[in-house]
Legacy VTK file of the C-alpha trace (Angstrom):
# vtk DataFile Version 3.0
C-alpha trace
ASCII
DATASET POLYDATA
POINTS 265 float
53.309 3.579 22.134
55.399 6.381 23.556
55.340 7.380 27.230
53.383 10.479 26.228
50.716 8.562 24.311
50.492 5.978 27.088
49.880 8.778 29.579
47.326 10.598 27.441
45.484 7.295 26.847
44.904 6.891 30.587
42.643 9.990 30.442
40.311 8.227 27.999
39.689 5.194 30.234
37.270 4.710 33.115
39.481 6.735 35.440
42.942 6.415 37.017
44.748 7.427 40.180
47.862 9.532 39.645
49.904 9.595 42.908
52.296 12.463 43.579
55.958 11.755 44.397
58.302 14.250 45.947
61.706 12.583 45.508
63.245 9.595 43.703
62.672 7.309 46.694
58.953 7.965 46.884
58.716 7.714 43.099
60.378 4.318 42.967
58.151 2.944 45.735
55.040 4.153 43.936
56.216 2.721 40.645
56.901 -0.647 42.284
53.456 -0.641 43.863
52.183 -0.758 40.283
50.975 2.701 39.230
51.249 3.162 35.423
52.180 6.868 35.763
53.214 9.316 38.403
52.991 13.032 39.075
55.199 15.277 41.151
53.992 17.512 43.973
55.343 21.045 44.257
54.252 21.141 47.883
55.929 17.836 48.710
59.196 18.838 47.015
59.179 22.128 48.890
58.394 20.387 52.217
61.262 17.906 51.647
63.581 20.865 51.254
62.331 22.431 54.496
60.419 25.140 52.586
56.735 26.094 52.392
54.722 25.353 49.267
55.018 27.898 46.403
58.406 29.167 47.605
60.729 27.489 45.087
61.931 29.004 41.843
61.470 27.249 38.537
65.070 26.153 38.208
65.072 24.452 41.603
61.726 22.774 40.950
62.780 21.468 37.575
66.035 20.145 39.070
64.045 18.004 41.475
61.491 17.005 38.854
64.372 15.838 36.654
65.660 13.584 39.476
62.222 11.989 39.804
61.837 11.454 36.029
65.247 9.793 35.764
64.565 7.460 38.683
61.561 5.650 37.171
60.473 4.053 33.887
56.823 5.106 34.023
55.585 8.450 32.598
55.837 11.422 34.955
53.696 14.567 34.876
55.055 17.600 36.715
53.429 20.111 38.997
54.840 23.338 37.586
52.673 25.701 39.612
51.853 28.762 37.491
54.689 28.198 35.025
57.403 30.207 36.798
57.274 33.594 35.147
55.208 36.696 34.660
54.573 36.270 30.936
53.277 33.552 28.576
56.766 33.411 27.083
58.120 32.467 30.517
55.569 29.637 30.723
56.555 28.437 27.259
60.223 28.319 28.321
59.326 26.325 31.439
57.301 23.807 29.402
60.038 23.475 26.802
62.562 22.733 29.522
60.212 20.146 31.058
59.895 18.425 27.680
63.679 18.285 27.422
63.821 16.579 30.840
61.476 13.834 29.680
58.358 15.052 31.515
55.155 13.942 29.725
52.729 16.517 31.094
52.277 19.366 33.567
49.820 21.083 35.840
49.568 24.833 35.188
47.727 26.995 37.700
45.788 30.131 36.899
46.723 31.957 40.077
49.704 33.373 41.956
49.632 34.199 45.678
45.922 33.406 45.804
44.990 35.859 43.058
43.513 34.547 39.803
44.963 35.762 36.559
42.407 37.539 34.402
40.885 34.981 32.129
42.492 36.317 28.955
45.898 36.251 30.542
45.379 32.797 31.977
44.243 31.542 28.558
47.254 33.051 26.909
49.526 31.194 29.312
47.872 27.863 28.410
48.188 28.708 24.703
51.872 29.453 25.158
52.375 26.158 26.895
50.570 24.388 24.077
52.739 26.112 21.479
55.835 24.934 23.318
54.565 21.325 23.395
52.273 20.580 20.472
49.176 18.449 20.947
49.908 14.770 21.350
53.431 15.339 22.697
52.660 16.634 26.197
49.565 16.571 28.425
48.598 20.013 29.725
46.457 19.859 32.860
44.986 23.309 33.252
44.262 24.014 36.902
41.763 26.632 37.954
41.645 27.750 41.547
38.118 29.108 41.443
36.989 26.668 44.176
40.246 26.977 46.082
39.411 30.342 47.533
40.256 32.513 44.575
36.887 32.622 42.808
34.045 35.040 43.502
30.359 35.316 42.596
29.002 32.370 40.680
32.009 30.092 41.134
30.569 27.235 39.085
29.893 29.484 36.100
33.331 31.013 36.330
34.912 27.570 36.513
33.107 26.414 33.399
34.040 29.601 31.523
37.682 29.240 32.430
37.723 25.519 31.684
36.143 26.131 28.280
38.706 28.801 27.385
41.621 26.660 28.586
40.455 23.640 26.559
40.048 25.835 23.484
43.623 27.069 24.062
44.938 23.495 24.035
44.549 21.980 27.536
44.135 18.217 27.543
42.679 17.982 31.027
41.133 20.428 33.537
42.040 20.326 37.232
39.622 21.817 39.760
40.982 21.542 43.333
38.992 22.439 46.393
35.638 21.134 45.285
34.157 18.154 47.197
30.386 18.364 46.699
29.318 15.290 44.702
26.641 17.103 42.681
29.024 19.855 41.763
31.714 17.412 40.739
29.225 15.528 38.549
28.090 18.774 36.882
31.717 19.791 36.273
32.494 16.424 34.677
29.440 16.748 32.460
29.921 20.369 31.334
33.712 20.511 30.912
34.698 19.313 27.430
37.830 17.547 28.622
38.767 14.925 31.252
38.293 16.264 34.774
41.016 15.991 37.430
40.007 16.154 41.097
42.464 15.983 44.001
41.606 13.570 46.797
42.520 14.230 50.417
42.767 18.002 50.173
39.427 19.052 51.632
37.695 18.267 54.958
35.329 15.882 53.110
37.528 13.133 51.747
36.027 11.304 48.789
37.678 8.077 47.639
38.726 7.411 44.063
35.963 4.921 43.112
33.320 7.438 44.173
34.994 10.195 42.161
35.119 7.933 39.101
31.391 7.234 39.507
30.800 11.021 39.295
32.600 11.229 35.948
36.120 12.151 37.150
38.825 10.711 34.901
41.969 11.580 36.839
42.349 11.496 40.635
45.547 13.004 42.098
46.742 13.387 45.650
48.676 16.639 45.625
50.924 16.832 48.670
48.841 14.370 50.657
51.304 11.452 50.493
54.171 13.762 51.482
52.110 15.177 54.320
51.349 11.644 55.553
55.043 10.676 55.443
56.199 13.807 57.206
53.419 13.423 59.800
54.850 10.009 60.632
58.259 11.557 61.126
56.798 14.095 63.497
54.823 11.432 65.435
57.893 9.220 65.670
59.964 12.097 66.903
57.466 12.941 69.600
57.343 9.307 70.679
61.134 9.136 70.935
61.366 12.400 72.821
58.561 11.769 75.227
58.875 8.028 75.970
61.832 6.654 74.070
59.730 3.836 72.716
59.774 2.475 69.158
56.084 1.922 68.433
56.414 3.957 65.221
58.401 1.076 63.677
55.436 -1.311 63.735
54.656 -2.200 60.122
57.682 -0.349 58.766
59.617 -1.821 55.897
62.826 -3.412 56.965
66.293 -2.214 55.956
66.666 -5.241 53.705
63.323 -4.682 52.032
64.233 -1.094 51.163
67.667 -2.180 49.964
65.974 -4.541 47.529
63.455 -1.905 46.401
66.190 0.560 45.601
68.718 -1.916 44.250
69.504 -2.421 40.544
LINES 1 266
265 0 1 2 3 4 5 6 7 8 9 10 11 12 13 14 15 16 17 18 19 20 21 22 23 24 25 26 27 28 29 30 31 32 33 34 35 36 37 38 39 40 41 42 43 44 45 46 47 48 49 50 51 52 53 54 55 56 57 58 59 60 61 62 63 64 65 66 67 68 69 70 71 72 73 74 75 76 77 78 79 80 81 82 83 84 85 86 87 88 89 90 91 92 93 94 95 96 97 98 99 100 101 102 103 104 105 106 107 108 109 110 111 112 113 114 115 116 117 118 119 120 121 122 123 124 125 126 127 128 129 130 131 132 133 134 135 136 137 138 139 140 141 142 143 144 145 146 147 148 149 150 151 152 153 154 155 156 157 158 159 160 161 162 163 164 165 166 167 168 169 170 171 172 173 174 175 176 177 178 179 180 181 182 183 184 185 186 187 188 189 190 191 192 193 194 195 196 197 198 199 200 201 202 203 204 205 206 207 208 209 210 211 212 213 214 215 216 217 218 219 220 221 222 223 224 225 226 227 228 229 230 231 232 233 234 235 236 237 238 239 240 241 242 243 244 245 246 247 248 249 250 251 252 253 254 255 256 257 258 259 260 261 262 263 264
């Protein structure tokens, strides 16, 4: 099987966790832990560069995605935000470039700056992505931000309508961030005619992966949560050093030698 088919096959199983790396080091650690596939996080990559989320251009993002892909042997899906461009053709070019870099799939959002694209426009962007990477060669994860503050009115109905259109346009999976109500998640998994991706750790109510799988979710991602946890440790360590000069933050840390071995040939 190819890396792409291996990755697509994961969506047909009982459910899998897809952790999000932000640089080659985090990617190699996650690969060695044993995950069969990884994703990137646009937020984590931006944070590592000292920038806020959604502030990087497509060229910069793809440069860092390429470094992650080349650092591991497992399939990597990329967070490509809204596709980096105003038109469907721009999205197609972004996807084509990702395919060239060895990426096996991508998240594509249906919003920019908190504003949803009109459904026809959003659908056209998914269709353009599908045309740039024919079915079976690349996993398109269509993200809708209806529950992430951008939807209005009957958010569930709008989510289903958008998901249906995106799947008809060629999406392999549908990603609905911001929803954490178990009944709603179960209904989404039942009514969306494609595997459902839910992000864990993004909302105030944190639901673990086994529970999400029991609700019908097929793909659980973490978004920028691992990057946030790592950078939080840096901040906590810095405060400890500044305020007391103690080294409590090193308790449980991997040793220099252990990291040397993890990153060695």
